[in-house]
N, C-alpha and C positions, 0 to 999 in steps of 0.2 A: 608152021612156027610152033613148039612148045606152049603150053602155056605159061604166061610171063607173069599173070596175077588171077588170084584165087579172090572168091569170096567166101568168106567164114564168117560163122556168126555176126553175119550181117555188116562184116567189116572188109575191106578191099586188104589184101596182103600180098606179099610173095614173101619168096626165103632166100637167106643169103647163098643156095646151092645154085639155086635158079638164074641168082645175079651173077656169081662166078661163070657158071656154064656161059650163059649170053653172054658176058663180057671179055669170054674167054682167058678168065685170072683163075689162078689156082684157089680153093675155096679156103682153104687154111692162111691164105694172104688175106681174102676178102673177111676171114672169121676174123684174124687178130686185127684187121683196119675197124672194124666193128667195136672189138673189143677197146681199142686206142681212140675213139670218137673224143674230141670234147667237147661235152655235153652234158647236161646237167642229169641227175641220177634218174633222176622224175620223166625228162624227156626219153632217155634210154629204157626204163622200163614198160614204157606204155609204148615206144615203138620197136622195140628191139626184146622179142620174147624169145627164150630158149626153147628149140624144137630140136627133131630127130628126123632122119632119113636112112632108107636102106640103102647099103651100097650094093653094089652088082654082086658081091660076094658074100649079101645079107650080111652086113655089118651095120650095126645101128649106129650113125653117125650124129656128131651134133651139128646144128644148123641155129640160125634165127630166121624166124618168122617175123615180117619185116610190115612196118605198116607203110602207107602211101607216104606220109611225110618222114618217115625213117628212112625210105627209098629216097624222096629228094636231098634227105642233109647227107646220107654215105654215097650218094653216086653222081651227085652235081659238079664232085671232085675229079672224077673221070675224066680223062681228055682224050683227044683224038678223034679221026675220022669214023672210026668203027664204035668208039662210046657213045659219040655225038648220035649214031642211026639207032643204036639198042638204045640212049636214054628217051629221043622221041617218040620210038615204040613203045616201051612202058608209059611214059604221059601218057600216048594214045589210049594206050589199053586201060591205065588205069581211067581215063575219061570217060571211055564208052561205057565199061560197067557203072561208074557211077550214073550215069545220065541214065543207064538200061533201067538201074534200081529208082531212079525217079517217075523213070515213066511206067514202072509197073506199079507205085502208090498211086500213080494219079489214074491208071488204066483199071486199077482195082478200085479207085473211089466210084468213075465211073460205073462200072459193071454194079456196085451197091446199090448207084442210084437206080437204075435199069430194073434190078431184082426189086428193089422196095416200089417201084411204080407195080410192075408185074404182081405184087402180092396186092397191091391197093385195087389191082383191074379183079382179080383173082376174088376180094372182099365185096366187090362190088357184082361180080356173074355170081356168086353166091347166091347174095341178096337178091339179085333176080331171081334165080333158078326157085329159091323158096318161094317168093310172090308167085311166079308161074302155075308151082306147084298148089298151092293154095287157090288160087283162083280154077283149077285142072279141077280140083274136087271139089267146089263150089258149084261149078259148072254140071261136073255127073252127078250131084245130089239134086241140082235145078231138073237137070234132063229127066231121073229116075220118077222126080216128082212130078214132071209133066207128063209123062209116060203113063203113072200109074191114074192123074186124072182121067187122062183121057182111052184107056183101056175099056173095052167093054167088061163090065162085072154081072157075071152072070150067078144068081141064087140057085141054088140046088134045092 
């Protein structure tokens, strides 16, 4: 199965070309259906953005980039068994990607917390390392002093 839904700019979208190919409709028919939707201009502007794709003949052809809400508004009117199958596929794909995005956010938060704990551990180890070095210096000074005290001293 080709990609039904894309993640772009943190948004889940599809295109009128993908919808026409998937539902077995002529693209200009889907494009016209979008142009004739009875929705507010605000809804249209937010959910149906003019875009382009390259045809097999390397021509630049208009299409719409469509949000999840735009997809529902447009495609829920499609009927028939084949349309029902594809609507379910699109809905599942939108859900899968949305949950995946939420999962990434949750997992990134967990990783950030782990990294913060590692940073604190590093600070503790660094402090402990400095204490060990200081104690080592003190012990070396004391041992040198002791050796100097007990060494046989000869006068010439």
